[in-house]
N, C-alpha and C positions, 0 to 999 in steps of 0.2 A: 536882587532883581526886583524892580517895581512892576506891578501889573502882571499880566499874563503874556506868555510867549507861545506862538503857534509854530510848530516845526513841520514843514511839508516833507514827506518821505515817500519813496517808492514802496512797493509792496514786498521788498526783500524780507525774508523771514527774520533775519537778525534785527531789523528795525522794530519789530513788534513783539517777537516771542522771546527774545533774549532776556535772561534774568537780570543782567546788568541794566538793561534799558528799563525794565519794569521797576527795579529798585530805585533807579535815578528819578523816574517820574513820580513814584510814590514819595520819595524823599522831598521833592519840591512841592508836595501837597497842593496840587491843582494849579500851580503857577505856570505849568507847561502843558501844552496840548499837542499831542502827536497826531497829525492830520494826514491820512494816507491819500495819495493820488489815486484817481479811479483806475480800476482794472481795464485792461485791453484798450488803452489809449496811448500807444507809444509816441504819438506826436506831442504828448504832454511831458514826456521824459526826454529832456535834451540829450542825455548821454546815449540814448538809443540811436540817434542819428550819428553819433560819433562811432559807435560800433559798426554801423553799416559802412561808413567811410573807411574805417580801418581795414575791414576785410578787402575792400577794393584797392586801397593804397599800400597795404603792408602785407597782409596774410598771403596773398598769392604771388608774391615777388620773391626772387632769389637774391640774397645779399651776399657779397663776397667777404664781409667781415662783420664782427659784432659792432664795430664802431659805425659802419654805414647803416646797420639796422637801428642802432641807437639814435642816429641823426634822423632817420626816417620817422621813427616813433615820436621824437621830440617835435619835429616840424609838423607832423600830423596833428598832434595834440594842440599845438599853438594855433594851427589853422582851424581846427574844429571849435576851439574855444572862441576864437574871433567870429567865425561865421555862424555856427549853429546856436551857441549859447547867447551871443549878442542878439540874434534874431528872436530867440525865445523870450529874452527879458526886455528886448528893444523898446 
């Protein structure tokens, strides 16, 4: 790896407190910078929009089979990726 790499991460504990992450960053000797997204700004976290939509489209619905639930989850993920993540990175 040439130069430095910045990694944007949400504030999940395992991104910053995990011994594996700490060891990996130490091993790269300053070539990687773990940069946390600000607290309490869910609009900066594209996945948060996805969770909101999944509660609306999947959580409160009754599915008659595992297969129909699977299709609902897959189509929701595809839609969220297209709509929300594309807008975020747009």
